[in-house]
C-alpha positions in Angstrom: 85.1 112.5 104.5 83.9 116.2 104.8 83.1 118.5 101.8 82.2 121.6 100.7 79.6 123.1 99.6 79.1 125.4 96.6 80.7 129.1 98.4 81.8 126.8 101.2 85.7 127.4 103.0 87.9 125.8 104.9 91.0 126.2 106.6 93.7 123.3 106.6 97.0 123.5 108.4 99.7 122.4 105.9 103.6 123.4 106.5 103.7 127.1 106.3 102.8 129.2 109.7 99.2 130.2 108.5 96.4 127.5 107.7 96.0 127.1 103.8 92.3 128.1 102.3 90.3 125.5 100.6 87.2 126.8 98.8 84.6 125.4 96.1 83.0 128.4 94.1 80.7 126.9 91.3 82.3 122.9 91.9 85.8 124.7 91.4 87.7 123.9 94.2 91.1 125.8 95.2 93.7 125.9 97.7 95.6 128.7 98.7 99.0 127.0 99.0 101.9 127.8 96.2 101.2 123.9 95.2 97.7 125.0 93.5 98.5 128.5 93.1 101.8 127.4 90.5 100.1 124.7 88.2 100.1 125.4 84.7 96.5 123.9 84.4 93.4 125.3 84.1 91.8 126.2 87.5 89.3 124.0 87.1 92.0 121.0 86.8 94.3 121.7 89.8 94.4 119.4 92.9 96.6 119.5 95.5 97.7 117.2 98.8 95.4 119.2 100.9 92.5 118.8 99.1 92.9 115.4 98.4 93.6 115.0 102.5 90.5 117.3 102.9 87.8 115.6 100.2 89.5 112.1 100.0 91.2 110.3 97.0 88.3 108.8 95.8 86.1 112.4 95.5 88.9 114.0 93.8 89.6 110.9 91.3 85.9 111.4 90.7 86.1 115.4 90.2 89.0 115.1 87.8 88.3 111.8 85.7 89.6 109.2 88.1 92.9 110.0 87.3 94.3 113.0 89.3 96.4 115.4 87.3 100.1 115.8 88.3 100.3 118.3 91.4 102.9 119.8 93.5 104.3 119.4 96.6 104.0 121.6 99.5 107.3 122.7 100.9 106.0 125.9 103.1 108.6 127.8 100.9 108.3 126.7 97.2 106.5 124.0 95.2 108.1 121.0 94.0 106.3 118.8 91.1 105.6 115.5 91.8 104.2 113.3 89.0 100.9 111.3 88.6 99.9 108.7 90.6 100.7 105.5 88.2 99.3 101.8 88.8 102.7 100.5 89.8 104.1 96.8 89.7 105.4 94.5 92.1 107.9 91.8 91.6 106.7 88.3 90.8 107.3 85.4 92.8 107.2 81.6 92.0 104.6 80.9 95.0 102.1 82.8 92.8 100.0 80.8 90.4 99.7 83.0 87.4 97.4 80.7 85.1 95.1 82.9 83.7 96.6 86.0 84.0 97.4 88.4 81.1 101.3 88.2 79.9 102.7 91.3 77.5 106.6 92.2 77.0 107.8 94.1 79.6 108.8 97.3 77.6 112.6 99.0 77.8 111.4 102.6 77.5 110.1 105.5 79.5 106.9 105.3 81.2 104.3 108.0 79.9 101.2 109.2 81.0 99.3 111.0 78.6 96.8 113.2 80.3 94.7 114.4 77.0 97.2 117.4 76.1 100.4 116.2 77.2 103.1 114.0 77.9 104.5 113.5 81.5 106.8 111.6 83.3 106.4 109.6 86.4 108.1 112.7 87.9 105.2 115.0 86.7 107.7 116.5 84.0 106.6 117.3 80.4 108.0 115.5 77.8 108.4 117.9 74.7 106.4 115.4 72.0 106.1 117.4 68.6 102.4 118.5 67.8 102.4 115.9 64.7 103.6 113.1 67.2 100.9 113.8 69.2 98.0 114.6 66.5 95.4 112.2 67.0 96.0 111.2 70.2 92.3 111.2 72.0 91.7 113.9 75.0 91.5 110.9 77.3 94.0 110.0 79.9 95.9 107.3 78.8 98.8 104.9 80.5 102.0 103.6 78.5 105.6 103.9 77.2 107.8 105.8 75.1 109.5 102.9 73.1 112.1 102.7 70.5 112.9 98.9 70.3 114.7 96.8 72.7 118.1 97.4 74.0 117.5 101.0 73.0 116.6 102.7 76.4 119.5 105.3 76.4 118.6 106.1 73.2 115.3 106.4 74.3 115.8 108.7 77.2 117.8 111.1 75.1 115.4 111.5 72.8 112.5 112.2 75.4 114.6 114.3 77.9 115.0 116.8 74.7 113.2 120.1 74.3 113.5 121.1 71.1 110.5 119.3 70.0 113.1 117.0 67.6 112.1 115.0 64.6 114.0 112.5 66.6 110.3 111.7 68.0 109.5 109.8 64.8 111.9 106.8 66.3 109.3 106.3 69.2 106.1 104.6 69.8 103.7 105.1 72.5 102.8 102.1 73.3 99.3 101.9 75.7 98.8 99.2 78.2 95.7 101.2 80.0 93.0 103.6 80.5 93.4 105.1 84.0 90.1 107.1 83.7 88.1 104.8 82.2 86.1 102.5 84.7 86.3 98.6 84.8 88.3 95.7 84.9 91.6 96.0 83.1 89.5 94.2 80.0 87.0 96.7 79.5 89.8 99.3 79.7 92.2 97.5 77.0 89.1 97.5 75.0 88.1 101.0 75.6 91.6 102.1 74.4 91.3 100.0 71.2 88.1 101.5 70.6 89.9 104.9 71.0 92.7 104.4 68.7 90.4 102.6 66.1 88.5 106.1 65.8 91.2 108.8 66.3 93.5 106.7 64.2 97.0 108.5 66.2 100.0 107.6 64.0 102.8 107.1 66.2 100.1 105.3 69.1 99.3 101.6 69.4 97.7 99.1 72.0 100.4 96.9 74.0 99.6 93.2 73.1 98.4 90.7 75.6 97.6 87.2 76.2 96.8 84.6 78.4 99.8 82.8 80.5 99.1 79.0 80.5 101.0 78.4 83.8 104.5 78.7 85.1 106.0 76.3 82.7 104.6 78.7 80.0 105.8 82.0 81.7 109.5 80.4 81.8 109.2 79.5 78.6 107.9 83.2 77.3 110.6 85.0 79.7 113.5 82.7 78.0 112.1 83.6 74.4 111.7 87.5 75.4 115.1 87.8 77.0 117.1 86.0 74.0 115.3 87.8 71.9 117.0 91.4 73.8 113.6 92.3 75.8 113.8 93.3 79.5 111.1 90.6 80.4 107.6 90.1 81.2 104.5 92.0 82.8 101.1 90.1 84.3 98.1 91.4 84.7 95.4 89.8 86.9 92.1 89.2 85.1 89.3 91.7 86.3 92.0 94.0 87.9 91.1 97.6 88.7 93.7 100.4 88.1 94.9 101.4 91.4 97.1 104.6 91.5 99.9 102.8 93.9 102.0 100.0 93.7 99.9 96.8 93.4 100.1 93.0 93.5 97.5 93.1 90.7 100.4 94.0 88.2 104.0 92.2 88.1 107.1 92.6 86.6 109.0 89.5 85.6 112.7 90.2 85.3 115.9 88.2 84.8 118.9 89.6 87.2 122.7 88.9 86.3 125.3 88.8 89.1 129.0 90.1 89.2 131.5 90.4 91.0 133.3 93.7 92.1 136.2 95.5 93.9 135.4 98.1 96.3 138.0 101.1 95.4 136.2 103.9 97.2 133.3 105.8 98.8 130.5 108.4 98.0 129.3 109.7 101.3 125.4 109.9 102.3 122.9 112.4 102.0 119.8 113.0 103.7 118.9 109.9 105.7 121.8 108.7 105.4 124.0 111.7 106.1 127.1 110.5 107.7 127.6 107.3 106.7 127.9 105.4 103.3 125.7 106.6 100.0 127.4 104.5 97.5 130.4 101.8 97.2 132.9 102.8 94.1 133.5 99.5 92.6 135.2 98.1 89.5 134.4 95.3 87.7 137.5 92.7 86.1 137.5 94.6 82.9 138.2 98.0 84.9 134.8 99.4 84.3 134.1 101.8 87.5 130.4 102.6 88.9 128.8 103.3 91.9 126.2 101.1 94.1 123.7 103.1 96.3 121.4 100.4 97.0 120.9 96.9 98.8 122.6 97.8 102.2 121.5 97.7 105.6 122.0 100.5 107.8 124.4 98.5 109.7 126.2 98.1 106.2 126.1 101.6 105.7 127.6 102.5 109.1 130.3 99.7 108.5 130.7 99.4 104.6 132.9 96.8 103.3 137.0 97.9 103.1 138.5 98.9 100.1 140.1 96.3 98.0 137.1 93.8 99.4 135.2 91.9 96.6 131.4 92.5 96.8 128.3 90.6 94.6 126.5 93.0 92.6 122.9 92.0 91.0 121.9 94.2 88.0 119.4 94.3 85.2 122.0 94.0 82.3 124.7 96.1 81.0 124.5 99.7 79.2 126.2 100.4 76.3 129.1 101.3 77.7 129.0 98.0 79.9 128.2 99.5 82.9 125.5 97.4 84.9 121.8 99.1 85.3 120.3 99.3 88.6 123.1 97.4 90.5 122.3 96.7 93.7 124.5 95.0 96.4 124.3 91.9 97.6 127.1 90.7 99.9 130.8 90.8 100.5 132.5 87.7 98.7 134.1 85.9 101.5 135.4 82.8 99.7 137.5 85.6 97.3 140.9 86.2 98.3 141.4 89.7 99.4 145.0 91.5 98.7 147.4 92.1 101.4 
């Protein structure tokens, strides 16, 4: 990949009419795009998609400490915040032999990236944690979950989205499962986190417990145990795996889904790519609960959605406190169920 020597500059074409200027001044890289200029980070910690494209992801990770700081997306007119490049999980399928992999509970909380001074969401938005809550956290990037407890997702979200530095944060724990800036395999990174917490002693943080999977039967038993206790599912981590800032098959999620029948009562129009066709089905469960289903459709189904009155199967993770299916997805029309005349 190309690079800039000290005092050199280069032009890159973005979405604006004029090209953007990349510079290297004493090892501090900059870009003239709005995305780079509008960041609140120090200039030595900033990056943008133009620098990433020009220098390469690996070079920018090395410059900024492997885990890239959140950046903004250049639109040519305004900048839009985007989140850090986190390691994301694939879904486990039964054909993958996970004997010897690391098991942990899938936490039903809010994913949080600690950049050394603040918490950020997957979208790059700041969580306004009080100073007393973050006291003792090291100035190193940490990947984890803000967690209140099982079946407490909605309350967790309501706390972390507040901007008034609330005392409610005392209910939350920051459970850490990785250290993106630490080079090496997963086992080394987890040991690194344990050493950091032992030396810094933050009051509200701890390391997620991991243990070895003995095989598919053990996996099923553990999933049954966690779900019966109110948990969401399990996570599987491949031994010796590296931290990849994208979706990876070295990290797998294991969950149980529920199905339910719901009657179509209306439609929501699509936007963006789906403008002019179905955006979501408005449906009703047998108990009268109404909600929208916006995923799981093929393009053909969006062009010709199920008529009002049809019964469909919806797949979801669980019911919210209000009895609404969480993350509902369309499965199929129930042709074996009698439709109203």
